[in-house]
C-alpha positions in Angstrom: -0.4 -0.1 -0.5 2.9 2.2 1.1 5.0 1.0 -2.2 6.7 4.9 -4.2 5.7 6.8 -0.6 7.4 10.1 -0.8 7.0 13.5 0.9 6.4 16.3 -0.8 7.7 18.8 2.2 10.3 16.9 3.5 12.3 19.7 5.0 9.3 19.9 7.8 11.8 16.9 9.1 14.4 19.4 10.7 11.4 20.3 13.3 12.6 17.1 14.8 15.8 18.7 15.6 14.2 21.6 17.5 12.3 19.6 19.3 15.5 17.7 20.4 17.5 21.0 21.0 14.6 22.1 23.3 14.0 18.8 25.2 18.4 18.8 26.0 18.5 22.7 27.0 15.5 24.3 27.1 14.3 22.7 30.3 11.5 24.2 32.7 12.9 26.2 35.8 10.0 27.4 36.7 9.4 25.1 39.7 12.2 24.3 40.8 12.4 28.1 41.6 9.2 28.5 42.9 8.7 25.1 45.1 11.5 23.5 45.4 10.6 20.4 47.1 8.7 18.7 44.3 11.6 19.4 41.4 12.8 16.2 42.6 9.2 14.6 43.0 8.7 15.9 39.2 11.9 14.6 37.8 11.7 11.5 39.5 8.2 10.9 38.2 7.9 12.0 34.5 11.1 11.4 34.1 10.7 7.9 34.8 7.5 7.0 32.9 8.3 5.6 30.1 4.4 5.6 28.9 4.7 9.3 29.1 8.0 9.5 26.7 6.7 6.8 23.8 3.8 9.2 23.7 5.2 12.6 23.6 7.8 11.8 20.7 5.2 9.1 19.7 3.1 12.2 19.0 5.6 15.3 18.1 7.0 12.2 15.2 4.1 11.7 13.6 3.2 15.6 13.4 6.1 15.8 11.9 5.4 13.6 8.8 2.3 14.7 8.6 3.1 18.3 7.7 5.9 16.8 5.8 2.9 15.5 3.6 3.3 11.5 2.6 2.5 11.0 -0.8 2.3 8.7 -4.0 2.3 9.0 -7.4 -0.1 6.9 -9.2 0.4 7.3 -12.9 -2.6 6.1 -15.4 -2.8 6.0 -19.3 -5.3 6.3 -22.0 -5.1 3.2 -24.0 -4.2 4.7 -27.2 -6.6 4.5 -29.8 -6.7 3.0 -33.8 -10.1 5.8 -35.6 -10.7 8.6 -36.9 -11.5 12.3 -35.0 -14.8 13.3 -36.9 -17.0 16.3 -36.6 -20.7 14.9 -36.8 -22.2 18.1 -38.4 -26.3 18.3 -38.4 -28.4 19.9 -40.2 -31.3 20.5 -38.0 -32.9 24.0 -39.9 -36.7 23.5 -40.1 -36.9 22.3 -43.5 -36.1 18.9 -40.9 -39.3 18.9 -40.0 -40.2 16.9 -43.1 -42.2 13.3 -42.8 -41.9 10.3 -44.1 -38.2 9.9 -44.7 -38.5 6.7 -43.2 -41.3 3.9 -44.5 -41.0 1.9 -41.7 -42.1 5.0 -39.2 -43.4 7.6 -41.7 -44.8 10.2 -38.9 -40.9 10.2 -37.7 -39.5 13.4 -38.6 -36.2 13.8 -41.1 -34.4 14.4 -37.7 -35.9 12.0 -35.3 -34.9 9.3 -38.6 -31.2 11.2 -38.9 -30.4 11.4 -34.7 -31.6 7.5 -34.6 -29.4 6.5 -37.5 -26.2 8.8 -35.6 -26.8 7.1 -32.6 -26.2 3.3 -34.6 -23.1 5.1 -36.3 -21.7 6.2 -32.5 -21.9 2.9 -31.3 -20.0 1.9 -33.6 -17.3 3.7 -34.2 -15.8 2.6 -30.5 -12.5 3.7 -31.2 -13.1 7.7 -32.6 -12.9 10.7 -31.0 -16.5 12.0 -32.2 -17.8 16.0 -31.8 -21.5 17.6 -32.7 -22.1 20.5 -34.3 -25.2 21.3 -35.1 -26.7 24.0 -37.1 -29.7 26.3 -38.4 -28.8 29.6 -39.4 -26.7 30.2 -37.3 -24.5 26.9 -35.8 -22.4 25.4 -32.5 -20.5 22.9 -31.3 -22.9 20.9 -29.1 -20.4 18.2 -28.0 -16.3 18.9 -27.3 -14.0 15.7 -28.8 -15.3 12.4 -26.8 -15.0 9.2 -26.8 -17.6 8.5 -23.8 -20.0 7.5 -26.9 -23.1 7.4 -23.9 -22.7 11.2 -23.5 -22.7 11.9 -27.2 -26.1 9.9 -26.9 -27.8 11.4 -24.6 -26.5 14.8 -26.4 -27.9 13.6 -29.7 -31.3 12.3 -27.7 -31.7 16.2 -26.3 -31.6 17.9 -29.8 -34.5 19.1 -31.3 -35.7 21.0 -34.7 -35.0 24.8 -35.1 -33.1 24.9 -31.7 -30.5 26.9 -33.8 -32.8 28.7 -36.3 -35.3 28.0 -39.1 -33.0 29.0 -42.1 -29.9 27.1 -43.4 -26.3 28.3 -43.3 -24.3 25.3 -44.7 -21.1 27.3 -44.9 -21.0 28.6 -41.6 -21.4 25.3 -39.8 -18.6 24.0 -42.0 -16.4 26.2 -40.9 -18.0 25.2 -37.5 -16.3 21.9 -38.0 -12.8 23.3 -39.0 -13.1 25.0 -35.5 -13.6 22.1 -33.5 -10.9 20.1 -35.2 -8.5 22.7 -35.1 -7.0 21.8 -31.8 -6.6 18.3 -32.9 -3.1 16.9 -33.5 -4.1 13.6 -35.0 -3.2 13.4 -38.5 -6.9 12.1 -39.4 -9.9 14.1 -39.3 -13.2 13.9 -41.1 -15.7 15.9 -41.0 -19.9 14.4 -41.9 -21.6 16.9 -42.8 -25.7 15.6 -43.4 -28.4 18.2 -44.9 -31.4 18.2 -46.5 -31.9 21.8 -47.9 -29.6 25.3 -49.7 -28.0 27.7 -48.2 -29.6 30.4 -47.3 -27.2 34.1 -48.9 -29.2 36.5 -46.3 -27.9 34.3 -42.9 -25.1 32.2 -44.6 -22.1 35.4 -44.0 -19.1 33.0 -44.6 -18.8 32.2 -48.5 -17.4 28.8 -49.4 -14.8 29.4 -50.3 -13.2 30.6 -47.1 -14.7 28.0 -45.6 -12.9 25.2 -47.6 -9.9 27.4 -47.1 -10.3 26.4 -43.1 -11.6 22.8 -43.8 -8.3 22.7 -46.0 -6.3 24.2 -43.9 -6.8 21.6 -41.0 -7.0 18.6 -43.5 -9.9 17.4 -42.6 -11.4 15.1 -45.7 -15.2 16.2 -45.6 -18.6 13.8 -46.3 -21.5 15.7 -47.3 -24.8 13.8 -47.3 -27.3 15.0 -48.9 -30.8 14.1 -47.3 -34.3 14.1 -49.6 -35.1 14.2 -53.0 -32.2 15.7 -55.1 -33.3 18.5 -56.5 -34.2 19.3 -51.8 -29.9 20.0 -51.5 -27.4 21.8 -53.7 -25.7 18.9 -55.3 -23.2 20.6 -57.1 -21.9 22.3 -53.8 -21.5 19.4 -51.8 -20.1 18.1 -54.6 -17.2 20.2 -54.3 -16.8 20.5 -51.3 -15.9 16.1 -51.2 -13.5 16.8 -54.1 -11.7 20.0 -52.5 -11.7 18.4 -49.2 -10.6 14.9 -50.8 -13.9 13.5 -49.2 -17.0 11.9 -50.9 -20.3 13.3 -51.7 -23.4 10.8 -51.4 -27.5 11.2 -51.2 -29.6 9.5 -50.1 -33.9 9.8 -50.5 -35.0 7.4 -47.8 -33.6 5.9 -44.7 -32.7 3.1 -45.9 -30.0 4.8 -48.1 -28.8 6.7 -45.4 -28.1 3.7 -43.5 -26.0 2.7 -45.9 -24.1 5.6 -46.7 -23.2 5.7 -42.8 -21.7 2.0 -43.6 -19.6 3.7 -46.6 -18.5 5.7 -44.8 -17.8 3.0 -41.4 -15.4 1.9 -43.6 -12.7 4.4 -43.2 -9.7 3.7 -42.7 -7.9 3.6 -39.1 -4.7 5.7 -38.0 -3.6 5.7 -34.7 -4.4 8.4 -32.2 -1.5 9.1 -29.2 -2.4 8.4 -25.8 -2.1 10.5 -23.0 -0.6 10.1 -19.3 -1.5 11.1 -16.1 -0.5 11.0 -12.6 -2.9 11.2 -9.7 -1.3 12.3 -6.2 -2.8 9.8 -2.8 -1.9 12.1 0.3 -1.3 9.9 2.8 -0.9 12.7 6.3 -4.1 11.6 8.0 -2.3 8.6 9.2 0.5 9.9 11.1 -1.8 13.0 11.6 -4.7 10.1 13.6 -1.6 8.4 15.4 -0.2 12.4 16.8 -3.4 13.4 18.0 -4.0 10.1 19.5 -0.4 10.2 21.5 -1.3 13.5 22.4 -4.3 13.0 24.0 -2.8 9.9 25.7 -0.5 12.2 26.9 -2.5 14.7 28.0 -4.5 12.2 30.0 -2.0 9.9 31.2 0.1 13.0 32.7 -3.4 14.9 33.7 -4.6 12.2 36.0 -1.1 11.0 37.9 -1.5 14.9 39.6 0.8 16.5 37.4 0.7 19.8 36.0 
């Protein structure tokens, strides 16, 4: 249990020299001055009490050990994982309210179907570091990069249509995806952009070329997915994004096709993400402190019980 213990403040150990010095040269002289007849009694009784001496020095020594702060370093490491760092960029604009995208559940909106498929995709990518970007007329990072699929699924379940406005700012969402992956050191960065509409020029303040420059600067491969009928989204823009980033553009007119799209993306090659090492410090000062407290209490009780001042 105490293997590898070291002291965080070892210089406090010098206090023992101070106590030893005082024990030798700082003895109380007042009793022999005012009560000369009791001096001999005190010397013989207190000094001869081995129990009191042991308790006193045990208390002092343990207190000094507590001040020195014994500690053990326990290193732990996040295991390296072979996978991508992925930004999932989801369209939550008003047009995602359309129903009938899933023939088996026609009452579900496109966004409901997308959330279910995205959750399945997250479950399959256990070695990937995944973050979420949601966009409408503006975009925001709903989740930073994380390996915790439970947190991601919980966040996805709380997303709703219109939470980022009812219009579509496609270019801004692409730039936000670049921001999400900007701090990543992985060599394999991927953005999966899903939308069902055209970008709204009055709302989308970032030109497409600037957004693409941000993507290329971060070396992010983008896989754009247009859902719905082919005339409902800007196929040419999605093709351009895929071409300039080195990705592939997809189209899905229904839930079954969208599932197949995510399966294809799931076949991406893997690359190593570096592990991280951390050190957790366990402190054990409470043990000598407890011993010191008990020893000094017993010392005082026994001393008073014998009638010493």
